[in-house]
N, C-alpha and C positions, 0 to 999 in steps of 0.2 A: 836582598832582593824590598825596590822602591813599590811600592805600595800597587799601581797602579798594575803597573806587574803580576803579583801578588794573585792581583783577584782577577786580572785576567788565565790564572796557567790554575789557577786556584779557583774557582766552579763551581760543580760539583761539586764539592763539602762544604763551601760556604750556601749554599741552594738545598742546605741537607741540613744545614743549622738551624735552615731557616723555616723545613721544613718543616722540626721536630718541633720550631718553637711553634711559630698559626698553630701545631693541633691540643696543641693547650692550652688554647684558643676553645671557648662553646661552640660557639657556632663552626669550624673545623674539621669537630671529631667526623661530621661524618660529605669528609672529602678526601675524592681521591688525593695523588702525589703532583700530581699535571696540574687538580685548583689550587691543594695550597699556596706551590712554587709559583701560577702563573705571573705574574707582571715584573717578578724580582730579576730576573737576569736580562731582561732591558732596561733597569735600568740597573744595577749596574751596573752595565756594560757603557749608560750614558757617564757616569759616574768616572769611569777608566780616561772616558772622552774630556771630558769635565778639570782630572788632572794636569791630563795634556800634554793639553789644551795651551794652558792659562800657560805659559813662557815670563810675560812681564808682570810687571808690581801691576801697570793698569789693568789689564785683562783677568785680577785675581781682584781688584778692584773691586769691577766692575760687577764679576762676578756673586762677591759679595754682597751686594748692595738690589742682584736684581728681584724684584719678584716675579709669580706668577702676576698672570691680568685679565686672563679664563680665560683663552686666544690656546689653541691651538701653541703646543712651545717645540719647532724646530730642534731645538735643544737637545731634548727628552722623549721625539716620539712619539709624546702622546702618554708612555708608559705608568708615567702614575698618574694620570690624568682614566687614565681604563682600569690602572689596578683597582682606585680609589671608589669607583663605582658596582668593578663585581666587588669586591669586601661588602662594600653597602649590598647588595645583593641575595648575598651569601648571608647576611644576617650579621652582623659584623658592629658594633658603635665604633662612634669616632676614636672613641679609651684604648678603642682595640688595634682599629688598623695604626690608631698611635706609637702602639705597642712595636709592629712587629721593625718599623722602619725603628727601632730602641733597639731590640733587637739584635737588626740585622749590623746597625755599626757597629754594636760593642761584640757579636759576630765573627763582626774581618779582621777589626785591629788583635784581638783574642787570636785567633786563630797566626793572622799578617806577624806576630812579634816571637810567637814559641816558634813561628819556624823560620824569621829570624833577630833574633838575637842581640845580636850587636845593633846601639844605634849606629845610627848614623848622623850623619851631620843634615840631608837633605830629608830627613824620618817628619821631622818635622810643618816645612811648610808641609808634605805629604799630607801632612796629618789636619791641616786645615784649610790644603781646597776636599779636602776628606768630607770632611766635615761640614763644610760650605755649600757643594753637590747634594750633598743628602738632607740639611737644610733645604734646597731649596724643593729636591723629592718630594723631599714631605707636607711644606707647604704650599706646592701648585698640587697633591695629596688629597689632601684636606680644605681644597678652596672645588680642586672640583666636588664635595664628599657631599661640603655641607650648603652649591649651587646644588646637586640630586636634589638634598631630604630638599629645601627648602620651593623645588621644583614639587616636587611629586608633594608637597601639602597642602601645595597652592589647588595641585592642577582636584586630588580633594577633597576638599573645600567648594569647589566653583561642580562640581557632579552631581557630592551632598545635597549642595543651595540646590542644586535645578535639582532634583529628585525625591525631597521632600514635597515639591510643593504642590504634586499630582491626591497627592497620599492627603497630604492638606485641606487640600479646597475639597475634595471631595468630605469629608468635618463638617465641615464648612458648611456647603452644599444640604447634607444633613442638619446639622441642627434649624437650619434652616424652616425644613418640615414637619420636626417633632412637633411643634406647638402647632401646627395643622395636623400631623395623626393623633394628637391625641387629641383632641378639638377641644383647643388655648385653655390646658387643667394649670393651675396657674401653680401648680407645685414642678408642671414637667415643662411650660413655660420660660423659669427661671431657669433651671438648668440647663435649656439649650441655648438664653441667656451667655451663662458664665461658660457657654462651651465656648462661645464667637467671638467672646472677647477673646482670649485663648486662640481663638486660632488667627487673631487680625495682630496682637498685641507677636505667634509666634512668624507668619507675614511680613510683618518689621524686622524681624533678627535675618528673618532667612533671602531679604532682599539687601541688607547694607551686606551681608557677608558673602551675597553674587559682587554687590558695589568694588564688596574689598579684595575678590579673586580678579572684579574682572581687570584692576588695577596693578594688579601684583603679580597679574600672565601677558598684560603691556598694553592688554585691550584698547584701554581709558577709558574714562564715561558722556557716554555718548549721549550728548541734546541737541534736540530736535528747535529748531528756533522763530520763533513766534512772533511780530507786535503783540506789546504789552507792557498793563502800568503797573512798575510791581505796588506803589502805595497800593493797590487794589490791594492783592493779593496778600500785603505785611498784614492788610487789616483784617481781613479776614483769616491770616492764622493768627494772630494776637484774640480775637475773637472768639475764634474755634479754644486753646488755652484761658484765656482763664476762663468757658466757660464749665470748663474741666476739671479748671484749679483756682474755688472761691477764695480760697482762705489769700494764696497768691495775689498784687498787687501791680498791673500792669499799664506802661504808660507807650502809649506811640505819636511821635510828630515828624514833619515831613515839613519839604520847602522843596520849592523847585522841580525844573520838569520830572516826575520818574517811568518816562519811558522811551523804552526798549525794544532790541530783538533781539528775544534770550529764549532759553529753558521753561513755562510757568509751574508746567511737573517737578523740574530739578532745585527748581526755584527756591516752593516751597519748602523741598524735600530743604535744605540748607539757611532756609527759618526753621521752621522747625527743630531740627538739632538744637541748631543755637541756643533757644530760649528750652527744650529742653535741656537745654546742658544750665542757660540763666538759674531755671526750677533747683536742680538736683543742688547746684553747689551755692546757694544766694542766701540772701537772709531773710526771713520770709517777713523780715516786718518791715524793713526794705524794698521800693517797685526797684521791676526789673521795668528797666527803659529800651526802648526801638527806635531810633535816630534815623532820619531817611534823609537822604541833598540829598537835590541835582547839580552838577552840575557843567558846564560845557558839554562835556562829548562822552561823559561817567559816573549815575547813581554813585552815591558813595552809603554805606553800612554803618550803623554800629550798636551795635547790643553791649547793653553794660547794668552787672546786678553789682551788686554791696556785700559777694560774698567770702568764705573769708582770702585772702590775695593771695597771688601761687606766687614760688619760690621763682627768685631769677632766672635760676639754675634748670627751674622744668618750661619758667615761657620758654626755649627752643625746640624742648621736643613735644608741648601739649599737642599738635598733630600728631603725633604719633600714632600707628596705629595699635592700639591697645596700651597706648602706654597707662598710666597709674600712676598719681599725686603716693611724692616719699615722705611725705610726715603722715603724724598718725588722723591729725584732719584734715588733712585729703583721703583716709579712707572711709570712698561712699559705694552707699548699696545703688548697680545703675540703675537706672530707675527702666520701669516698663516698656518691655519692647524693645531694652534696649543690652551690646554687650560691648561697649568700649572703641564703639569707630564710630560715633557719633560728627564729632568734631577733623576728621582724620577722612569720612566724606562729605564735606562742606566742605576744605578744602578742599581736596578733586572736583569738588566739581563749579567752584567757581575756577578754579584755572582750566575747563574745562568751557568757561564762557572767554579765557584773555580776562583773566585778573586775578586779585592776591586781597592776599589775605590776614591778619596777625594777632594777635592780643599782644595787649598792655596790661598790666596788675603795680595798680596804687595806692597809700593811703589817703588817699586825695583824690582820686575817679576810680576807688573802687576798678571790676576788674574789665574786663571793656576785649572786646571782639570786630573788627573792622575791615572791614573787605569793600574795596568797589567794582564795577560792572565796567565797561567799556559800553557804550549805549546799541553800535554794530562790533559781528565779528572785523576786522580788517581783512582787505579781499587782500587777492594775492598779486602782482605785474601780476597782467598779461603781457605772455612770451605771442610775437609771432611768431610764423613759420622765417626760417631765415634770420633772425636777428641774434642777436651774440649776449652769450650768457654773462660779459665778463666785463665788471662795470669799468664807464669811461671817465 
């Protein structure tokens, strides 16, 4: 009996084997038979259709090279996606989900060989097609599972960050009232100052989390453009950092026209993140140099420090969220109020302004973060009623 026909005829024994194995997994102990079988029958029927439809070598090759892209897979009727999401909701981890497919594969082949002991010339092709179909079903399930986990994680971070703001604001307001209620007792004033400092640090961390989850959920970084002078802003930020870091030397230089239409608060965040990164990773015996250059249609900003060089392999992921240096020398604690998202947020804000940012690191020039900002937001072409959208 060919493998596809065997699966269709012996669906119940195969599902019983699936159910027996699934019950050995901890989250399945409290599930009934229907829940344990879930979409197993649909997955097997889709596998049967795969085997029976692969008539030519070309089709077989296409099957072997096809991967799930996250869209609804008509060929599998969504059974793998739905199964993965159902198992996630039931408390299965990814390893347990994968083990179900391993057990299904082994059960089908063991039952088939026990029922059809005589080998056939077509068995090799049938087994190959069976493995290809199960592999694709498994890849689809894993993709669906991980995507849902990422979405849930990002949504959780967004809700957590948003809901933390109200109690944190209440703590900050109470800290402001303590000196008044204690009639400006020096000890109580010091306690209130420490609380206020902690609130400021936590507020910065929460803002970073909100910005991170906003980009992860597809909303992008909101910017409100208005005419401004980037040179004035950068001088202010450098002065603030110099005041709070007296042991670090900062230099600032600018040339050309530094005006444009940007979001002042957001660019302050970009410059602050780059300066904070320079302090964290720079050599305190060498200055942190901030340079601005006004060009015809844009302004170029460069932040340089002379700290430990970034290995070439890490430059490609330096802006990735929550990334850390791999070398021992790069393992440093985050600066106060930072959770490792500073460079990622800086990149997203520069992109939101229509600019670009990159990093270089060499013994001659040090580590340099350079970004450019177009002076004006590119205007979308005006579409007149009745006008053709097709270029001529």
